[in-house]
GUKENU-490361 format. One record per residue (C-alpha): x, y, z; residue in one letter; residue number from 0. Coordinates in nm, 3 decimals. Example, Ala and Ser with C-alpha at 12.3 -4.5 7.8 and 13.67 -1.06 7.14 Angstrom:
<pt><px>1.230</px><py>-0.450</py><pz>0.780</pz><res>A</res><n>0</n></pt>
<pt><px>1.367</px><py>-0.106</py><pz>0.714</pz><res>S</res><n>1</n></pt>
END
This chain:
<pt><px>4.916</px><py>5.118</py><pz>8.018</pz><res>M</res><n>0</n></pt>
<pt><px>4.694</px><py>5.333</py><pz>8.208</pz><res>S</res><n>1</n></pt>
<pt><px>4.413</px><py>5.604</py><pz>8.205</pz><res>K</res><n>2</n></pt>
<pt><px>4.533</px><py>5.938</py><pz>7.993</pz><res>K</res><n>3</n></pt>
<pt><px>4.653</px><py>6.154</py><pz>8.266</pz><res>G</res><n>4</n></pt>
<pt><px>4.627</px><py>5.911</py><pz>8.547</pz><res>A</res><n>5</n></pt>
<pt><px>4.916</px><py>5.768</py><pz>8.798</pz><res>F</res><n>6</n></pt>
<pt><px>5.103</px><py>5.461</py><pz>8.679</pz><res>S</res><n>7</n></pt>
<pt><px>5.375</px><py>5.283</py><pz>8.831</pz><res>F</res><n>8</n></pt>
<pt><px>5.602</px><py>4.999</py><pz>8.661</pz><res>R</res><n>9</n></pt>
<pt><px>5.949</px><py>4.875</py><pz>8.740</pz><res>A</res><n>10</n></pt>
<pt><px>6.176</px><py>4.649</py><pz>8.550</pz><res>A</res><n>11</n></pt>
<pt><px>6.241</px><py>4.267</py><pz>8.599</pz><res>T</res><n>12</n></pt>
<pt><px>6.567</px><py>4.163</py><pz>8.602</pz><res>S</res><n>13</n></pt>
<pt><px>6.566</px><py>4.101</py><pz>8.239</pz><res>G</res><n>14</n></pt>
<pt><px>6.501</px><py>4.454</py><pz>8.127</pz><res>K</res><n>15</n></pt>
<pt><px>6.652</px><py>4.667</py><pz>8.447</pz><res>S</res><n>16</n></pt>
<pt><px>6.989</px><py>4.707</py><pz>8.275</pz><res>G</res><n>17</n></pt>
<pt><px>6.814</px><py>4.914</py><pz>8.013</pz><res>G</res><n>18</n></pt>
<pt><px>6.639</px><py>5.125</py><pz>8.267</pz><res>C</res><n>19</n></pt>
<pt><px>6.932</px><py>5.242</py><pz>8.471</pz><res>I</res><n>20</n></pt>
<pt><px>7.111</px><py>5.532</py><pz>8.263</pz><res>S</res><n>21</n></pt>
<pt><px>7.227</px><py>5.787</py><pz>8.506</pz><res>L</res><n>22</n></pt>
<pt><px>7.391</px><py>5.989</py><pz>8.233</pz><res>K</res><n>23</n></pt>
<pt><px>7.023</px><py>5.988</py><pz>8.085</pz><res>H</res><n>24</n></pt>
<pt><px>6.847</px><py>6.074</py><pz>8.399</pz><res>D</res><n>25</n></pt>
<pt><px>7.087</px><py>6.365</py><pz>8.503</pz><res>M</res><n>26</n></pt>
<pt><px>7.086</px><py>6.486</py><pz>8.141</pz><res>R</res><n>27</n></pt>
<pt><px>7.475</px><py>6.452</py><pz>8.092</pz><res>D</res><n>28</n></pt>
<pt><px>7.603</px><py>6.688</py><pz>7.857</pz><res>E</res><n>29</n></pt>
<pt><px>7.815</px><py>6.480</py><pz>7.663</pz><res>E</res><n>30</n></pt>
<pt><px>7.559</px><py>6.166</py><pz>7.658</pz><res>Y</res><n>31</n></pt>
<pt><px>7.292</px><py>6.417</py><pz>7.534</pz><res>M</res><n>32</n></pt>
<pt><px>7.510</px><py>6.568</py><pz>7.245</pz><res>E</res><n>33</n></pt>
<pt><px>7.640</px><py>6.193</py><pz>7.160</pz><res>R</res><n>34</n></pt>
<pt><px>7.279</px><py>6.074</py><pz>7.147</pz><res>M</res><n>35</n></pt>
<pt><px>7.153</px><py>6.378</py><pz>6.934</pz><res>R</res><n>36</n></pt>
<pt><px>7.433</px><py>6.319</py><pz>6.666</pz><res>N</res><n>37</n></pt>
<pt><px>7.421</px><py>5.955</py><pz>6.659</pz><res>S</res><n>38</n></pt>
<pt><px>7.408</px><py>5.772</py><pz>6.323</pz><res>P</res><n>39</n></pt>
<pt><px>7.172</px><py>5.551</py><pz>6.493</pz><res>L</res><n>40</n></pt>
<pt><px>6.770</px><py>5.622</py><pz>6.489</pz><res>L</res><n>41</n></pt>
<pt><px>6.744</px><py>5.382</py><pz>6.786</pz><res>S</res><n>42</n></pt>
<pt><px>6.961</px><py>5.636</py><pz>6.992</pz><res>E</res><n>43</n></pt>
<pt><px>6.852</px><py>5.971</py><pz>6.846</pz><res>R</res><n>44</n></pt>
<pt><px>6.502</px><py>5.873</py><pz>6.921</pz><res>V</res><n>45</n></pt>
<pt><px>6.592</px><py>5.849</py><pz>7.287</pz><res>I</res><n>46</n></pt>
<pt><px>6.658</px><py>6.191</py><pz>7.330</pz><res>V</res><n>47</n></pt>
<pt><px>6.441</px><py>6.350</py><pz>7.064</pz><res>E</res><n>48</n></pt>
<pt><px>6.152</px><py>6.433</py><pz>7.299</pz><res>D</res><n>49</n></pt>
<pt><px>6.364</px><py>6.638</py><pz>7.521</pz><res>I</res><n>50</n></pt>
<pt><px>6.348</px><py>6.999</py><pz>7.516</pz><res>D</res><n>51</n></pt>
<pt><px>6.681</px><py>7.133</py><pz>7.649</pz><res>S</res><n>52</n></pt>
<pt><px>6.533</px><py>7.444</py><pz>7.752</pz><res>S</res><n>53</n></pt>
<pt><px>6.304</px><py>7.296</py><pz>8.017</pz><res>R</res><n>54</n></pt>
<pt><px>6.554</px><py>7.074</py><pz>8.157</pz><res>S</res><n>55</n></pt>
<pt><px>6.609</px><py>7.338</py><pz>8.432</pz><res>H</res><n>56</n></pt>
<pt><px>6.264</px><py>7.230</py><pz>8.563</pz><res>L</res><n>57</n></pt>
<pt><px>6.414</px><py>6.896</py><pz>8.629</pz><res>N</res><n>58</n></pt>
<pt><px>6.485</px><py>6.791</py><pz>8.998</pz><res>E</res><n>59</n></pt>
<pt><px>6.741</px><py>6.500</py><pz>9.105</pz><res>V</res><n>60</n></pt>
<pt><px>6.773</px><py>6.317</py><pz>9.454</pz><res>W</res><n>61</n></pt>
<pt><px>7.045</px><py>6.105</py><pz>9.580</pz><res>E</res><n>62</n></pt>
<pt><px>7.084</px><py>5.916</py><pz>9.918</pz><res>L</res><n>63</n></pt>
<pt><px>7.493</px><py>5.955</py><pz>9.879</pz><res>H</res><n>64</n></pt>
<pt><px>7.536</px><py>6.208</py><pz>9.621</pz><res>P</res><n>65</n></pt>
<pt><px>7.771</px><py>6.092</py><pz>9.363</pz><res>G</res><n>66</n></pt>
<pt><px>7.797</px><py>5.740</py><pz>9.453</pz><res>K</res><n>67</n></pt>
<pt><px>7.796</px><py>5.530</py><pz>9.151</pz><res>P</res><n>68</n></pt>
<pt><px>7.528</px><py>5.279</py><pz>9.078</pz><res>I</res><n>69</n></pt>
<pt><px>7.784</px><py>4.992</py><pz>9.036</pz><res>E</res><n>70</n></pt>
<pt><px>7.912</px><py>5.083</py><pz>9.369</pz><res>E</res><n>71</n></pt>
<pt><px>7.571</px><py>4.986</py><pz>9.519</pz><res>Y</res><n>72</n></pt>
<pt><px>7.545</px><py>4.693</py><pz>9.350</pz><res>L</res><n>73</n></pt>
<pt><px>7.890</px><py>4.580</py><pz>9.431</pz><res>S</res><n>74</n></pt>
<pt><px>7.860</px><py>4.628</py><pz>9.799</pz><res>E</res><n>75</n></pt>
<pt><px>7.512</px><py>4.442</py><pz>9.761</pz><res>A</res><n>76</n></pt>
<pt><px>7.679</px><py>4.129</py><pz>9.599</pz><res>R</res><n>77</n></pt>
<pt><px>7.934</px><py>4.166</py><pz>9.901</pz><res>Q</res><n>78</n></pt>
<pt><px>7.671</px><py>4.175</py><pz>10.156</pz><res>R</res><n>79</n></pt>
<pt><px>7.480</px><py>3.890</py><pz>10.011</pz><res>Y</res><n>80</n></pt>
<pt><px>7.796</px><py>3.662</py><pz>10.016</pz><res>T</res><n>81</n></pt>
<pt><px>7.847</px><py>3.751</py><pz>10.364</pz><res>A</res><n>82</n></pt>
<pt><px>7.486</px><py>3.674</py><pz>10.441</pz><res>A</res><n>83</n></pt>
<pt><px>7.448</px><py>3.340</py><pz>10.294</pz><res>T</res><n>84</n></pt>
<pt><px>7.813</px><py>3.220</py><pz>10.257</pz><res>G</res><n>85</n></pt>
<pt><px>7.769</px><py>3.185</py><pz>9.869</pz><res>Q</res><n>86</n></pt>
<pt><px>7.801</px><py>3.398</py><pz>9.580</pz><res>K</res><n>87</n></pt>
<pt><px>7.471</px><py>3.542</py><pz>9.397</pz><res>P</res><n>88</n></pt>
<pt><px>7.352</px><py>3.393</py><pz>9.074</pz><res>Q</res><n>89</n></pt>
<pt><px>7.415</px><py>3.597</py><pz>8.771</pz><res>R</res><n>90</n></pt>
<pt><px>7.059</px><py>3.722</py><pz>8.725</pz><res>K</res><n>91</n></pt>
<pt><px>7.021</px><py>3.839</py><pz>9.076</pz><res>A</res><n>92</n></pt>
<pt><px>6.851</px><py>4.135</py><pz>9.116</pz><res>L</res><n>93</n></pt>
<pt><px>6.929</px><py>4.396</py><pz>9.361</pz><res>F</res><n>94</n></pt>
<pt><px>6.834</px><py>4.689</py><pz>9.218</pz><res>L</res><n>95</n></pt>
<pt><px>6.505</px><py>4.762</py><pz>9.068</pz><res>R</res><n>96</n></pt>
<pt><px>6.408</px><py>5.047</py><pz>8.854</pz><res>A</res><n>97</n></pt>
<pt><px>6.091</px><py>5.213</py><pz>8.842</pz><res>A</res><n>98</n></pt>
<pt><px>5.931</px><py>5.484</py><pz>8.636</pz><res>I</res><n>99</n></pt>
<pt><px>5.612</px><py>5.663</py><pz>8.780</pz><res>M</res><n>100</n></pt>
<pt><px>5.357</px><py>5.926</py><pz>8.602</pz><res>N</res><n>101</n></pt>
<pt><px>5.345</px><py>6.242</py><pz>8.746</pz><res>V</res><n>102</n></pt>
<pt><px>5.259</px><py>6.596</py><pz>8.737</pz><res>K</res><n>103</n></pt>
<pt><px>5.422</px><py>6.921</py><pz>8.602</pz><res>S</res><n>104</n></pt>
<pt><px>5.379</px><py>7.064</py><pz>8.987</pz><res>S</res><n>105</n></pt>
<pt><px>5.531</px><py>6.695</py><pz>9.115</pz><res>T</res><n>106</n></pt>
<pt><px>5.813</px><py>6.793</py><pz>9.416</pz><res>T</res><n>107</n></pt>
<pt><px>6.096</px><py>6.604</py><pz>9.548</pz><res>L</res><n>108</n></pt>
<pt><px>5.891</px><py>6.605</py><pz>9.893</pz><res>A</res><n>109</n></pt>
<pt><px>5.621</px><py>6.393</py><pz>9.717</pz><res>E</res><n>110</n></pt>
<pt><px>5.873</px><py>6.161</py><pz>9.569</pz><res>M</res><n>111</n></pt>
<pt><px>6.003</px><py>6.080</py><pz>9.918</pz><res>Q</res><n>112</n></pt>
<pt><px>5.643</px><py>6.022</py><pz>10.047</pz><res>E</res><n>113</n></pt>
<pt><px>5.639</px><py>5.773</py><pz>9.772</pz><res>A</res><n>114</n></pt>
<pt><px>5.919</px><py>5.618</py><pz>9.863</pz><res>A</res><n>115</n></pt>
<pt><px>5.857</px><py>5.584</py><pz>10.227</pz><res>R</res><n>116</n></pt>
<pt><px>5.529</px><py>5.414</py><pz>10.115</pz><res>I</res><n>117</n></pt>
<pt><px>5.731</px><py>5.163</py><pz>9.884</pz><res>I</res><n>118</n></pt>
<pt><px>6.002</px><py>5.082</py><pz>10.165</pz><res>E</res><n>119</n></pt>
<pt><px>5.707</px><py>4.993</py><pz>10.411</pz><res>R</res><n>120</n></pt>
<pt><px>5.534</px><py>4.783</py><pz>10.167</pz><res>E</res><n>121</n></pt>
<pt><px>5.838</px><py>4.619</py><pz>9.964</pz><res>T</res><n>122</n></pt>
<pt><px>6.123</px><py>4.646</py><pz>10.210</pz><res>G</res><n>123</n></pt>
<pt><px>6.295</px><py>4.833</py><pz>9.907</pz><res>M</res><n>124</n></pt>
<pt><px>6.512</px><py>5.169</py><pz>9.980</pz><res>T</res><n>125</n></pt>
<pt><px>6.518</px><py>5.470</py><pz>9.718</pz><res>M</res><n>126</n></pt>
<pt><px>6.874</px><py>5.545</py><pz>9.641</pz><res>I</res><n>127</n></pt>
<pt><px>6.812</px><py>5.799</py><pz>9.343</pz><res>F</res><n>128</n></pt>
<pt><px>6.510</px><py>5.984</py><pz>9.153</pz><res>C</res><n>129</n></pt>
<pt><px>6.506</px><py>6.204</py><pz>8.887</pz><res>A</res><n>130</n></pt>
<pt><px>6.183</px><py>6.390</py><pz>8.821</pz><res>I</res><n>131</n></pt>
<pt><px>6.161</px><py>6.482</py><pz>8.443</pz><res>H</res><n>132</n></pt>
<pt><px>5.957</px><py>6.808</py><pz>8.328</pz><res>K</res><n>133</n></pt>
<pt><px>6.149</px><py>6.856</py><pz>7.983</pz><res>D</res><n>134</n></pt>
<pt><px>6.013</px><py>6.536</py><pz>7.763</pz><res>E</res><n>135</n></pt>
<pt><px>5.716</px><py>6.592</py><pz>7.562</pz><res>G</res><n>136</n></pt>
<pt><px>5.597</px><py>6.751</py><pz>7.238</pz><res>H</res><n>137</n></pt>
<pt><px>5.422</px><py>7.075</py><pz>7.103</pz><res>Y</res><n>138</n></pt>
<pt><px>5.041</px><py>7.039</py><pz>6.970</pz><res>E</res><n>139</n></pt>
<pt><px>4.819</px><py>7.261</py><pz>6.802</pz><res>R</res><n>140</n></pt>
<pt><px>4.482</px><py>7.346</py><pz>6.947</pz><res>S</res><n>141</n></pt>
<pt><px>4.164</px><py>7.392</py><pz>6.771</pz><res>S</res><n>142</n></pt>
<pt><px>4.237</px><py>7.761</py><pz>6.722</pz><res>S</res><n>143</n></pt>
<pt><px>4.586</px><py>7.666</py><pz>6.568</pz><res>G</res><n>144</n></pt>
<pt><px>4.791</px><py>7.792</py><pz>6.882</pz><res>K</res><n>145</n></pt>
<pt><px>5.072</px><py>7.583</py><pz>6.943</pz><res>S</res><n>146</n></pt>
<pt><px>5.097</px><py>7.432</py><pz>7.296</pz><res>Y</res><n>147</n></pt>
<pt><px>5.332</px><py>7.255</py><pz>7.519</pz><res>W</res><n>148</n></pt>
<pt><px>5.221</px><py>6.882</py><pz>7.619</pz><res>K</res><n>149</n></pt>
<pt><px>5.458</px><py>6.744</py><pz>7.863</pz><res>G</res><n>150</n></pt>
<pt><px>5.522</px><py>6.375</py><pz>7.941</pz><res>N</res><n>151</n></pt>
<pt><px>5.596</px><py>6.434</py><pz>8.326</pz><res>Y</res><n>152</n></pt>
<pt><px>5.741</px><py>6.129</py><pz>8.501</pz><res>H</res><n>153</n></pt>
<pt><px>5.998</px><py>6.050</py><pz>8.736</pz><res>A</res><n>154</n></pt>
<pt><px>6.290</px><py>5.755</py><pz>8.717</pz><res>H</res><n>155</n></pt>
<pt><px>6.344</px><py>5.598</py><pz>9.048</pz><res>A</res><n>156</n></pt>
<pt><px>6.625</px><py>5.330</py><pz>9.162</pz><res>Y</res><n>157</n></pt>
<pt><px>6.533</px><py>5.102</py><pz>9.460</pz><res>F</res><n>158</n></pt>
<pt><px>6.783</px><py>4.907</py><pz>9.656</pz><res>L</res><n>159</n></pt>
<pt><px>6.635</px><py>4.563</py><pz>9.746</pz><res>S</res><n>160</n></pt>
<pt><px>6.867</px><py>4.522</py><pz>10.064</pz><res>Q</res><n>161</n></pt>
<pt><px>6.871</px><py>4.679</py><pz>10.437</pz><res>H</res><n>162</n></pt>
<pt><px>7.182</px><py>4.859</py><pz>10.440</pz><res>L</res><n>163</n></pt>
<pt><px>7.285</px><py>4.686</py><pz>10.764</pz><res>E</res><n>164</n></pt>
<pt><px>7.151</px><py>4.360</py><pz>10.972</pz><res>D</res><n>165</n></pt>
<pt><px>6.852</px><py>4.454</py><pz>11.183</pz><res>W</res><n>166</n></pt>
<pt><px>6.684</px><py>4.249</py><pz>11.478</pz><res>K</res><n>167</n></pt>
<pt><px>6.318</px><py>4.136</py><pz>11.463</pz><res>E</res><n>168</n></pt>
<pt><px>6.161</px><py>3.995</py><pz>11.749</pz><res>S</res><n>169</n></pt>
<pt><px>5.863</px><py>3.772</py><pz>11.681</pz><res>Y</res><n>170</n></pt>
<pt><px>5.630</px><py>3.527</py><pz>11.919</pz><res>T</res><n>171</n></pt>
<pt><px>5.514</px><py>3.148</py><pz>11.870</pz><res>Y</res><n>172</n></pt>
<pt><px>5.354</px><py>2.882</py><pz>12.072</pz><res>I</res><n>173</n></pt>
<pt><px>5.576</px><py>2.601</py><pz>12.218</pz><res>D</res><n>174</n></pt>
<pt><px>5.412</px><py>2.283</py><pz>12.046</pz><res>R</res><n>175</n></pt>
<pt><px>5.503</px><py>2.065</py><pz>12.339</pz><res>K</res><n>176</n></pt>
<pt><px>5.405</px><py>2.307</py><pz>12.647</pz><res>T</res><n>177</n></pt>
<pt><px>5.154</px><py>2.542</py><pz>12.462</pz><res>G</res><n>178</n></pt>
<pt><px>5.317</px><py>2.830</py><pz>12.607</pz><res>E</res><n>179</n></pt>
<pt><px>5.391</px><py>3.164</py><pz>12.431</pz><res>E</res><n>180</n></pt>
<pt><px>5.757</px><py>3.223</py><pz>12.358</pz><res>R</res><n>181</n></pt>
<pt><px>5.935</px><py>3.522</py><pz>12.239</pz><res>S</res><n>182</n></pt>
<pt><px>6.232</px><py>3.497</py><pz>11.996</pz><res>V</res><n>183</n></pt>
<pt><px>6.473</px><py>3.762</py><pz>11.864</pz><res>E</res><n>184</n></pt>
<pt><px>6.655</px><py>3.709</py><pz>11.543</pz><res>Q</res><n>185</n></pt>
<pt><px>6.920</px><py>3.889</py><pz>11.329</pz><res>V</res><n>186</n></pt>
<pt><px>6.798</px><py>3.965</py><pz>11.001</pz><res>V</res><n>187</n></pt>
<pt><px>7.073</px><py>3.932</py><pz>10.741</pz><res>K</res><n>188</n></pt>
<pt><px>7.088</px><py>4.191</py><pz>10.459</pz><res>A</res><n>189</n></pt>
<pt><px>7.149</px><py>3.941</py><pz>10.181</pz><res>G</res><n>190</n></pt>
<pt><px>6.814</px><py>3.927</py><pz>10.011</pz><res>R</res><n>191</n></pt>
<pt><px>6.757</px><py>4.026</py><pz>9.633</pz><res>T</res><n>192</n></pt>
<pt><px>6.447</px><py>4.229</py><pz>9.526</pz><res>C</res><n>193</n></pt>
<pt><px>6.105</px><py>4.118</py><pz>9.644</pz><res>R</res><n>194</n></pt>
<pt><px>5.806</px><py>4.145</py><pz>9.409</pz><res>N</res><n>195</n></pt>
<pt><px>5.640</px><py>4.482</py><pz>9.362</pz><res>M</res><n>196</n></pt>
<pt><px>5.257</px><py>4.452</py><pz>9.473</pz><res>P</res><n>197</n></pt>
<pt><px>5.144</px><py>4.658</py><pz>9.181</pz><res>Y</res><n>198</n></pt>
<pt><px>4.775</px><py>4.724</py><pz>9.252</pz><res>S</res><n>199</n></pt>
<pt><px>4.839</px><py>4.803</py><pz>9.615</pz><res>R</res><n>200</n></pt>
<pt><px>5.116</px><py>5.064</py><pz>9.532</pz><res>L</res><n>201</n></pt>
<pt><px>4.873</px><py>5.205</py><pz>9.272</pz><res>Q</res><n>202</n></pt>
<pt><px>4.640</px><py>5.246</py><pz>9.503</pz><res>T</res><n>203</n></pt>
<pt><px>4.841</px><py>5.389</py><pz>9.793</pz><res>L</res><n>204</n></pt>
<pt><px>5.069</px><py>5.619</py><pz>9.579</pz><res>L</res><n>205</n></pt>
<pt><px>4.819</px><py>5.795</py><pz>9.341</pz><res>A</res><n>206</n></pt>
<pt><px>4.700</px><py>6.024</py><pz>9.615</pz><res>P</res><n>207</n></pt>
<pt><px>5.054</px><py>6.114</py><pz>9.702</pz><res>V</res><n>208</n></pt>
<pt><px>5.066</px><py>6.287</py><pz>9.374</pz><res>F</res><n>209</n></pt>
<pt><px>4.702</px><py>6.400</py><pz>9.372</pz><res>G</res><n>210</n></pt>
<pt><px>4.633</px><py>6.196</py><pz>9.070</pz><res>M</res><n>211</n></pt>
<pt><px>4.367</px><py>5.949</py><pz>8.952</pz><res>E</res><n>212</n></pt>
<pt><px>4.450</px><py>5.620</py><pz>8.989</pz><res>R</res><n>213</n></pt>
<pt><px>4.590</px><py>5.450</py><pz>8.704</pz><res>G</res><n>214</n></pt>
<pt><px>4.525</px><py>5.080</py><pz>8.565</pz><res>E</res><n>215</n></pt>
<pt><px>4.792</px><py>4.856</py><pz>8.548</pz><res>I</res><n>216</n></pt>
<pt><px>4.666</px><py>4.566</py><pz>8.300</pz><res>K</res><n>217</n></pt>
<pt><px>4.966</px><py>4.334</py><pz>8.315</pz><res>N</res><n>218</n></pt>
<pt><px>5.063</px><py>4.186</py><pz>8.679</pz><res>E</res><n>219</n></pt>
<pt><px>5.313</px><py>3.921</py><pz>8.551</pz><res>E</res><n>220</n></pt>
<pt><px>5.628</px><py>4.162</py><pz>8.606</pz><res>E</res><n>221</n></pt>
<pt><px>5.685</px><py>4.150</py><pz>8.987</pz><res>T</res><n>222</n></pt>
END
């Protein structure tokens, strides 16, 4: 996926986004964690086996609207889509894009906010939630036999595809009949679904924000 220790950015497609969105996991919900740890299913125990709860206090969480459920964002997005287009969205319409970013142990919410501004500028998507995880990883032994923590530092972020309200956009064009330049103002409706993610460009723009080497994205298909 990427060079060791480098920055990488990847986002779920419509077929995978549901599995990537788990606020209980991202916020380290105690009941959820306990259930996963004691699950008879190996697939569920694996989800939390690399989490060191003694380090969970280092995690940071940001929400656009604290406490607002993801389902509410999605319901509102469907309503805006219907109001803007006059038809219901398709079942697989993607209004929310879940992303994972490699970060460092020193990464801050301020850096995540800067990354969010770049992503919104490039894609039109608005970050509504992010969680920086600094409690995942494992212990390794050095050549001298001393045990040390090797963290898997990353951030989960969710991006809403729609503008939160309609907005006006002005542009100019050349009138074919007269050859004159004309100005037009139109209302841009908030009914669209997720745009493609320009991975290569975002990789280049976001790596310096986190003070990391640019990672290598080998698969550009999932956009």
